[in-house]
N, C-alpha and C positions, 0 to 999 in steps of 0.2 A: 488424597492427594494424589494418587498415581494418575491422573488425568494431566497433571502440570507440567509443561514444558517450555522454559525457557531458553531465548536465544540470547547469549551475550557475543558482542563483538567490540573489537579493540577500538580503543580510540575513542569511546563515547564518553561523552562529557558523566560526572559523576552526579551531577543533579538532574540527569534524565533518566526517568523510570521506563522501563520497556519491555515488552514482552510480544512473543509470538507463539500462539498454542498450535498445536498439531493434530493428527490424528484422533490420536488418544484421547484428547480432549472433546471429540465428537466433532458433529456439524453447529455450526453456529449459525446460520442461515434459513430464516423460517420461508424463504421463497424457495428452497431446497430441502422441504421435509413433507410430510404425511397431513395432508388438510387436518388442522385440528388437533395434532398429535403435541403440542407444545414442546417439544423435545430440545428444538434450535435455542428457543427462549432462555430454558433452563439451562441448557450447555453453557452460554454466553453469559448470563448471570453468575452462574457457579464458577466458572474459570475466572471472570472478572474479580469477583470477591477474594478467590484462593490466591490471587496475583496483586493484590494489595490496591484494587482499584473498585469504585464504587460506581455499579451501573446508571443510576440517577445523574450522576454528575457526570459520564461520559457521552461526549455526542460522539454517535454514530453516522459514518456515511452513507447516506442512500445515493446511491449512484444515477445519476441522469443517462438518459438513453436517448441519442447516441452519446458517449463520452466525449467532453469536450475541455475547458481550462477554465471552469469557473472557482471562484476562491471565495468560502465567507468566514468571515471571523465571528468565534463562537463566543459569547459572552454568558452570563450566569442567569439574566433574564431568558434565553432560548432551553433551558436546561427541563423541559417539562415530558415526563416519559409518557410513552404509551401502553396502550396493555400489557403489553409482553414485556415491560421496565425497561424498553429502548428508548433513547431520545435520538430520534433520526432526522437528519439534517442533508436535505436533498442538495447535493454539489460535487465537485470531481477533486476539492483539497478543503480541507479544516486551517485554519490558524486562530490562533490564541494567543493572549501577553497575560503573564501573572506567575503566580507561586503556588505551593500546594495547600496553601491557605484558602485560594481562591478555589480549589476543590473542582477544576476544571480537566478533565480528561479527553482524548480525540482515539477514536477507534475507527476500524477499516476491516472488512471481510473482503479475503482474496482467495482465489483458486488458480493461480499462474500468475496473474497482473503483480506488478512492483509495489510493495508496501514502501511507501518513500517518507521516512521520518528525518525532518529538518529541525536543529534546536539551535538557537542562540542563549545559551544560558546566562552570560551576561545581562543582557536586556530583557531576557525572562520572555521571548519568543519562541513559541513550539509552533512546528505547522506537520501536518500528515496529508501526502496525494495519493491520487491513486493512479499509479502508471500504467494503463493499459497502451497499446499500440496508437489507438484512435487518439487518447489524451496527451498522450506524449507528442506526438504530429501536431495536436491544435496548439502547443505552447503553455502545456499545466506548470512547467519545471519555471519556465521565466515568469509566468505569473503568480507562482509561490512566492519566489526571490523577491519579485519587486513588492508584493503585498507586506512580505518581512520587514523589507525596508523601510517602507512607508511606517510602520509601528515601531521603527527604533532597531532592529536587528543590522547587524555589521556581517558582510560576506564573510569576512575573514574570520570571523567569531563561530560561523555557522559549522554545526557538525552534522554530518549526514548517515544516516544508517537505510539502507535498501535491505529488505528482509527476504525470507525464501519466494521465490519465484520463477518463471521459466526462463532456462539459459537459452543462448545461442543455438547449439548442439541438438536442443528439443525442438527449438520453434522453427518449425521445416514446412514450406509450401512444396509440393510435388508440382512438376511442369503444368499439370491440368489443374490445379487449384491457384495457379498464381491470379486467375481473374481478381480474386479475394486480395490481392495488394497492391492491385491498380492505382491507387491513391497513393502509396508509401512510393511505388517506382517509378511514379512522374512526379516527384517531389526532390529536387537537389538537396535537401538537409537528409534525405536518407540513405543516397549514395555512399557512403563509406560504410554503411550498417546493415546491407541486404547481401551479405557474402554469397556465391554462388556455388553448386557441387558441379561436377564434372558433366554430371546427368540432367542440369536444368533445372535442380531444385534450390530453390531459395530458402538460407535462414535469416532470420530477424534477431538484430542483435539490439535488443531494447537497451540491455545495460549498458552497451557502449554509446548509445544514443544519448541516453540519461548521464553519464559520466561526461561527456561533452559538454552538454547543456548547464549542469553543477558548475565545471570549470570557466566556461564563457563566461557565467555569472559571478566571478570572482573568485569564487571559493576553491581554496589550498588543494588540492589532489589529496594532500595527507590527513585531510580533514572528511574522507569519503571512505565509507566501509560499505562492502555488498557482499551479501551472504553466497558462500558456495552452494548453496542448497538449491537443487534443479527440482522443483515441482514435480514436473513431469515424469522424471524418474527415480524420487524418492518416494516411496509409497506411505512413509511416515505424512507425507503432507498432501491435502487433497491438491486436485490438478482437473482443470477442466478440458484439457486437451485430452489427459488421458482416460478421461470421464467418456467424452464423445469418441473416442477411439474403442475403449473396450466395450461399451454400453452399460459402465457403471454409473449410478446415480451420482448426480452432482452434490456436491457439499462443499463448505467454504470454511476456512480458518479465520482467526482474528489476530490481527496487530492491534495493538494497544498503546498509548506511550502518554505521560505527563511528568512535569517539572515538580522535582521534590526537594 
């Protein structure tokens, strides 16, 4: 049990079971392991089972490239595991409706991007979204909220948990790297979320942008919880940015959620 790590955030509904692994649980991504080792698949299955999830009943987001705003509803007939015991669904967000008896859980692997869980436990609608800079700009949050409403959820009843992820203090582009932000810097919707340092470096406030989109979607501010953990600086979590800068191997941790 030494691998287990739970994140409990205030104001989360009692009927939502939500976990985030950390580095102690090991890498969960088969795309970031030695070919044929099988270690990531074992870590993933072991952690989910220790945390009260059944891997064969857990839809794991397989992210499209480039990230966008696709949303897929997960139903029981989609729960067909691959050779690694994973149920992969290629999309930017997952949504499902039901109770624990339906056996459907949602999962996402991240290493800086925002794992965004949204639940309306009164209607039984649960969503999990991948919050990258690209998917946020493409409108993943409004798309998820609309799909949830279409399935019977009400914004005033939704509770949101944003898990460990990179924060604006660490999400920084130096003046010679600003070409990578060209799309965002030309999008007026990002104007308030790209603060600039005196030397011309630009920070990306993905949390601020997501929070605004959630509130614009009529979710009460008090229903939104964001983890203070910054994956770039907290070595208990994997980070794409840190791995790139330090020459470390890429790794991913898992967020999983289900209604209970």
